[in-house]
Phi, psi and omega in degrees: 000138177265132175276122176279197186276339182224167190252005195303325191268359176256129175269163178306316182294322178290329172301309182285341168291337178261330182226137173282161177301323177296327178293314173303312181298326182289327184286331184274319181244075187305340184284350183272121174242350184215137174239138005285164179208169171232134181224167176293133185306138168281357184251352181199166180293126182216088182291328177249107189316113183224022182251109185266138174235139184203166167261139180271183190293339172267014180065029168268141181287138178229146176223159176203133181267115186276359172260353183207098187295346176266001175262103181195161176158206179251191187305313188285324174303318176294315180295318184298319179286322180297314185261357183053060187218173178279173179298317183298313180301314177295328180289322176297318178300321184292313178302320178296318185292315182290335180283323175299317181298325181270346180089069177075248181266003177280126183301134183275135175250095185288165182287156183272121178278138177276120173271122183255134173289164177310314186290320180294311178307320187285322182287348180281331179226139179233143180242126174233163181228159172246118180276165179222166178296150179289143177246167178298322180292332177295312182292329183291324180301309186290322176303324179294350171257003180078034182243124185264175176307307187306322177293317178295327179287315176309316182275353181063054172255129189227139171288140184235152176250332170220156171244137179245121178251120173250111182253133179258123185297130188291348183261308183254000176062016177284128182275149175234133185252127180238130174250130181235133168288150182243162181301169185302316177261083188226146187219158178239125173266138185244132171231148182235086178260126179055033178076010174255132186278132172231150183236146175226124185263136184223116174250087195290340185260359182286136180274340193234334184227059182294315194232147175209127184207150170240014173281134173270181182291347181279345178274118180248125187287134178083003183303317182275007179262333192276160182297159187294324186219157174178180180279312179229155172208144183242142170255120182251174186273347180198166181297321184294326176287321176303311178291326175295316178302301187297315181298327185256337175259336179077022177258127183302136185220134171245176177209130173289178184280001167172161183302325182288346180275140182266153170276146179295163175297327181297310184300313181301312179295324180291321173301315181292331180282323192267336184232144180289333183216135181232131185235154178248126182228068174278176183296159176272001172286176184299315184301317181294314181297315175307314180291318176300316182295322185291322181292309187295329182291330186270343186241337188081359174301145177284147182254127173265103183287119176278129179287161174253110188247132170301127177292147178294150176293328175261122187283140171298155180301328178291328173298311181308318184297311186294317177304320181294325178278354179127000186284136177275120185289130182276139182280337181221140175266116183252355178227169191292322184290326179286322175307319184287319178305315191263345182231355175095176188289309186300316173290329176302310187295317182295319183286324185284316178297331178289315178297326179291327182298319179272000181307134178206000000 
């Protein structure tokens, strides 16, 4: 089939018969040579590349902005936002672009992207940390979310002073080592999947480098810590939410690497086998609700709906301390840990128990 100057006669399926999503991506973003990759966000100021693009298990292009949890989606979501246009306009732009690349009616042969396996991508970059002793302000930070010293030890969370990034050149395989000091309030999460240690760095008060991680979507935080069997288990949106919930309700709670990440069939079946009831307790904003509904639809797990609460005009003492340290005060509490932070344990327990009662 020859691509003409306009696209009304071409369907979406015909487009993808000729070009893969990865080939279209490389035509729009010629600087991308490898998937998965991280680039500077095209939607905001991003001095440290934190915009991830990868292929899912079905070879569809997916993206996630690690600096903005609500910015994620597929190829057309990316292009519609990038070009600030509708789906149909983006489709026409793609056809026109591919035609130009090929020189009119000549069929375009796109460049070949290098596809790295998870193992290959992991081996190119390694992250290490330098831990430090716990300080009072470390404990105060976690205590403001209802998380005690005992639970921090159980979850294998450690305060750190430096992160060390070792990058291996993909051409000559020579490693280069970079040492970076981290903000005053910085922590390392440790996970051990299949005997392999993975690290995730968290600097909660940083405006630009809040997260740094080598954990892929197959790693489920706190999975190795929860009981083998039980009555209930909860899937939360983050480690902090998971710990706030489990520490105060004593219900085992795990967390994927982000709300947009799906659980594998193996993980879903294991949860069903080991627990009588599985709940999803994601954030109360639109993105959280959408992701919870999507996961519930494919698994049958019940949803514990998190309310969205206007934060009080007068701060609690714990909030005041964090704002003094650099926390940006939120106008609304949209997740379970923030409900604890802004309203305290009693209100948190009331809201959570009410949501658990009506979970469906």
